[in-house]
Structures are given as structure tokens and as C-alpha cells.
C-alpha positions as CSV (number, residue, x, y, z in Angstrom):
1,M,1.6,4.6,11.9
2,R,-1.2,2.5,10.5
3,I,-1.9,2.7,6.7
4,I,-5.6,2.7,6.1
5,P,-6.8,2.7,2.4
6,A,-10.2,4.1,1.8
7,I,-13.1,2.7,-0.2
8,D,-16.0,5.1,-0.7
9,I,-19.2,3.5,-1.9
10,I,-22.0,4.9,-4.1
11,D,-24.5,2.4,-5.6
12,G,-22.3,-0.4,-4.5
13,K,-19.3,0.8,-6.5
14,C,-15.9,2.1,-5.5
15,V,-15.8,5.9,-6.1
16,R,-13.9,9.0,-5.1
17,L,-15.1,12.6,-4.7
18,S,-13.3,15.9,-4.6
19,K,-13.9,18.0,-1.5
20,G,-16.9,15.8,-0.7
21,D,-18.8,17.0,-3.8
22,Y,-21.1,14.3,-5.1
23,D,-21.1,15.9,-8.6
24,T,-17.3,15.1,-8.9
25,K,-17.9,11.4,-8.5
26,K,-15.4,9.2,-10.4
27,I,-16.0,5.4,-10.4
28,Y,-12.7,3.4,-10.0
29,N,-14.1,-0.1,-9.7
30,E,-17.6,-1.6,-9.8
31,H,-16.5,-4.4,-7.4
32,P,-15.2,-3.0,-4.1
33,L,-14.4,-6.6,-2.9
34,E,-11.7,-6.8,-5.7
35,V,-10.1,-3.6,-4.5
36,A,-10.2,-4.8,-0.8
37,K,-8.6,-8.1,-1.8
38,E,-5.8,-6.3,-3.6
39,F,-5.1,-4.2,-0.5
40,E,-5.0,-7.4,1.6
41,A,-2.6,-9.1,-0.9
42,H,-0.1,-6.3,-0.3
43,G,0.0,-6.6,3.5
44,I,-2.7,-4.0,4.3
45,Q,-4.6,-4.9,7.5
46,Y,-7.0,-2.0,7.8
47,L,-9.8,-0.5,5.6
48,H,-11.8,2.8,5.9
49,L,-15.1,2.0,4.3
50,V,-17.5,4.9,3.7
51,D,-21.2,4.6,2.8
52,L,-21.7,7.8,0.8
53,D,-25.3,6.9,0.0
54,G,-25.8,6.4,3.7
55,A,-24.2,9.8,4.5
56,K,-26.7,11.4,2.1
57,S,-29.8,9.5,3.2
58,K,-28.9,9.6,6.9
59,H,-29.1,5.9,7.5
60,I,-27.0,2.8,6.6
61,V,-27.4,1.8,3.0
62,N,-24.4,-0.2,1.7
63,H,-24.1,-2.7,4.5
64,K,-24.1,-5.6,2.0
65,V,-20.8,-4.3,0.6
66,L,-19.4,-4.2,4.2
67,E,-20.6,-7.7,4.8
68,Q,-19.0,-9.0,1.6
69,I,-15.6,-7.5,2.3
70,A,-15.7,-8.5,6.0
71,S,-16.6,-12.1,5.3
72,Q,-14.2,-12.5,2.4
73,T,-11.1,-10.7,3.7
74,S,-9.3,-10.4,7.1
75,L,-9.2,-6.6,6.9
76,K,-10.2,-4.7,10.0
77,I,-12.8,-2.3,8.8
78,D,-13.9,1.0,10.2
79,F,-17.2,1.9,8.7
80,G,-19.0,5.2,8.5
81,G,-21.6,7.2,6.6
82,G,-25.1,8.0,7.8
83,L,-25.0,6.0,11.1
84,K,-27.7,7.7,13.2
85,T,-29.4,5.1,15.3
86,D,-28.7,2.1,17.5
87,E,-30.2,0.0,14.7
88,D,-27.7,1.4,12.2
89,L,-24.9,0.4,14.6
90,R,-26.4,-3.1,15.1
91,V,-26.4,-3.6,11.3
92,A,-22.9,-2.3,10.9
93,F,-21.4,-4.4,13.6
94,E,-23.4,-7.5,12.6
95,S,-22.2,-7.0,9.0
96,G,-18.6,-7.2,10.1
97,A,-17.4,-3.6,11.0
98,N,-14.6,-3.7,13.5
99,Q,-15.1,0.0,14.3
100,I,-17.7,2.6,13.3
101,T,-17.2,6.3,12.7
102,G,-19.7,8.9,13.9
103,G,-19.5,12.4,12.6
104,S,-22.7,14.3,12.1
105,I,-24.3,12.4,15.0
106,A,-21.6,13.6,17.4
107,V,-22.6,17.2,16.5
108,K,-26.3,16.9,16.2
109,D,-27.1,14.3,18.8
110,P,-24.2,14.1,21.3
111,D,-26.3,12.1,23.8
112,T,-26.7,9.2,21.3
113,F,-23.0,9.3,20.3
114,K,-22.0,9.3,24.0
115,S,-24.3,6.4,24.7
116,W,-22.5,4.4,21.9
117,L,-19.2,5.3,23.4
118,S,-20.4,4.1,26.8
119,K,-22.0,0.9,25.4
120,F,-19.3,-0.2,22.9
121,G,-16.2,1.4,24.4
122,P,-13.6,3.8,22.9
123,D,-11.9,1.1,20.8
124,K,-15.0,0.6,18.7
125,I,-16.3,4.2,18.3
126,I,-14.3,6.7,16.2
127,L,-15.1,10.4,16.2
128,G,-15.3,11.7,12.7
129,A,-14.2,15.3,12.9
130,D,-14.2,16.7,9.4
131,A,-13.6,20.4,9.0
132,K,-13.6,23.3,6.7
133,D,-11.8,26.4,7.9
134,E,-11.5,24.7,11.3
135,K,-15.4,24.4,11.6
136,V,-16.9,20.9,11.8
137,A,-18.8,19.8,8.7
138,V,-21.8,17.4,8.9
139,S,-24.3,15.5,6.7
140,G,-21.8,14.2,4.2
141,W,-20.0,17.6,4.3
142,L,-23.1,19.2,2.8
143,E,-23.5,21.4,5.9
144,E,-21.1,23.4,8.0
145,S,-21.8,23.5,11.7
146,K,-20.9,26.2,14.2
147,E,-18.6,23.8,16.1
148,E,-15.0,24.9,16.3
149,L,-12.8,21.8,15.4
150,I,-10.2,21.7,18.1
151,P,-12.6,22.5,21.1
152,F,-14.9,19.8,19.6
153,I,-12.2,17.2,19.5
154,K,-10.9,18.2,23.0
155,S,-14.4,17.9,24.6
156,Y,-15.0,14.4,23.2
157,H,-11.4,13.3,24.2
158,Q,-12.4,14.3,27.7
159,E,-15.5,12.2,27.4
160,G,-13.3,9.2,26.6
161,V,-12.9,9.2,22.8
162,S,-9.6,7.7,21.8
163,Y,-9.8,7.6,18.0
164,V,-10.4,10.7,15.8
165,I,-10.4,10.8,12.0
166,C,-9.8,14.3,10.9
167,T,-10.3,15.3,7.3
168,D,-9.6,18.8,6.0
169,I,-12.3,19.0,3.4
170,S,-10.5,21.6,1.3
171,K,-7.7,19.0,0.8
172,D,-9.8,15.9,0.3
173,G,-9.4,14.3,-3.1
174,M,-7.3,17.2,-4.4
175,L,-3.9,15.5,-4.2
176,E,-2.3,18.6,-2.9
177,G,-0.8,17.3,0.3
178,P,-2.4,16.9,3.8
179,S,-2.9,19.5,6.5
180,F,0.3,19.1,8.4
181,D,-0.2,22.3,10.4
182,L,-3.7,21.4,11.4
183,Y,-2.7,18.0,12.6
184,R,0.2,19.4,14.5
185,K,-2.1,21.9,16.2
186,I,-4.6,19.3,17.2
187,L,-1.9,17.0,18.7
188,E,-0.3,19.9,20.5
189,E,-3.6,21.1,22.0
190,C,-5.2,17.8,22.8
191,H,-3.1,16.6,25.7
192,P,-3.4,13.1,27.2
193,E,-6.6,13.0,29.3
194,L,-7.3,11.1,32.5
195,V,-10.3,9.0,31.7
196,E,-11.6,6.5,34.3
197,G,-8.4,6.5,36.1
198,A,-6.2,5.9,33.1
199,V,-4.2,8.4,31.0
200,K,-5.3,8.2,27.4
201,S,-3.6,9.9,24.4
202,L,-5.5,11.0,21.4
203,K,-5.1,8.6,18.4
204,L,-5.4,11.0,15.5
205,I,-6.0,9.5,12.0
206,A,-5.1,12.0,9.2
207,S,-7.3,12.0,6.2
208,G,-7.5,14.0,3.0
209,G,-5.0,15.3,0.5
210,I,-2.3,12.6,0.7
211,S,-0.6,12.8,-2.7
212,H,3.0,11.4,-2.4
213,F,4.7,8.7,-0.4
214,D,7.1,11.2,1.2
215,E,4.2,12.7,3.2
216,L,3.7,9.4,5.1
217,P,6.9,9.6,7.3
218,K,6.1,13.2,8.0
219,L,2.6,12.4,9.3
220,A,4.2,9.6,11.4
221,E,6.8,12.0,12.8
222,L,4.0,14.4,13.8
223,G,2.5,11.7,15.9
224,C,-0.5,10.6,13.8
225,E,-1.7,7.1,14.8
226,G,-2.9,6.4,11.3
227,T,-3.5,7.9,7.9
228,I,-6.3,7.3,5.4
229,I,-5.2,7.2,1.7
230,G,-7.7,7.2,-1.2
231,K,-7.2,8.9,-4.5
232,A,-3.4,8.8,-4.3
233,I,-3.7,5.0,-4.5
234,Y,-6.3,5.0,-7.2
235,E,-4.5,7.5,-9.4
236,G,-1.2,5.7,-9.0
237,R,0.6,8.4,-7.1
238,I,1.4,6.0,-4.3
239,S,2.1,2.4,-5.3
240,M,1.0,-0.7,-3.3
241,K,4.7,-1.7,-3.3
242,Q,5.6,1.5,-1.5
243,L,2.9,1.0,1.1
244,E,4.0,-2.6,1.6
245,G,7.5,-1.4,2.2
246,F,6.3,1.2,4.7
247,I,4.3,-1.3,6.7
248,L,7.2,-3.8,6.8
249,N,9.6,-1.1,8.0
250,S,7.3,0.5,10.6
């Protein structure tokens, strides 16, 4: 299972929110590049970079931070937050994103999202399926859609989506543990799909609520392909040394 630390950006600074509420913003570092370099120094290879200003303003904003981290580290970055147009994607990929995450766009403009999937391929486009009470949330979690989470994921998996980041919003930033039952349910119901003649399994990335190191082996056992860790690292609940050990022993 891949370990993917998160850096959330507001005004170019590394922050964390609780349950996606912008009023709970806590700044952890004014220089995201420093944080990214520390991750890299401990054997981390992946980074989940979220443009929270972009999510709010519905277009890419913090691409300079992406460019800085991509050009000065070897981290493979998945980038999300407010990506709505082909131009947003062009900027993200040219700024060094290895993958992009589309959440709201997949709900509100499925044709555009599917065109990205077709153009760039399933290894480059991640479905962001963030949920509250198993309903998909959009617009930086400021709105709840009518989309049921699991049918939403299943339908896109049938369209060729491989990677899905699923965040249970009620857990995010709360340090109360991840939604094991929800992830189990998703993996049980989203069976491998035959796409373009090949059988493809869902690569589920768990996000939200990680609070202790012991939760990581449990997520791996469930079959999660990756897990995103944010506040637990910044609050010292999980040490970089523990993550380094997990990566070496995986």
C-alpha cells in the first residue's frame, strides 16, 4: 500500500482543515516545499497536493507551489482542487503533476471528466469521490450532491477509472480513525471490470481520519491501494520514522 502524505494549500501555505471547513484553517508551515523535502528525505515517493483556493474559486490557483515542489523534489504528485477546464489540466500537468484528481467536475460535468479520462488515460486521472453519509460532496465539500457514493464509483469504474480517492468528510482532520467499513463496502461492491478487453481492479486510496500508525496495516489488509495521511503527521501522531519503516517493509 502506498503512503501518500497530503499538503493542502491556502495562500501558498501548508494548512489543514477539519471536515473541510475553511473556518478551521490551521497553518502548519508557510513553505510547502520544506514540508515536501522532509517527506522525500524519509523515503516518501508520493504526494497528495490540494489547491484549496482552487477548490473554492473553481479554477487552478496554486500551480506555482506545484511547480516548485515538482521541480525541486522527485515526488510523484497527484494534484487536485478546482480543476474544471482543459486549460486547468494543461497548467497542472505542465507544472509537474503526475496525476490530477477530479471530484466536482465528475459530478457536474461528466462529459468533460470522461474526455480527460479518454485523452490522458486512467493512470493520469483520479476520481475524487468524497462523501458525507454516502452522498458525494462537491465544490470543496461546500455542497452535497444527490449522487450515491458507491453507484457513482461503480459507474466510473465501468467507464475505465482505475484510481479513486475516497474521503469520508465526517472523519477528515478529526483524528478519529478512518472509515474501515465504508472502504470494505466499496471494495466488496466494485468488482474488477472488463475495460477495453482487460480486467481492471479498482485502486482505492483511503483518505480522512487516519490517526495512528496501527490503522495503516488494517487499510492494507482491506485491499486499499494507497492511503493519504495529513493531520496525523503534522500533529505528531504518526512519525516519519514509522512511515519510513512501513515503506521499507511493504
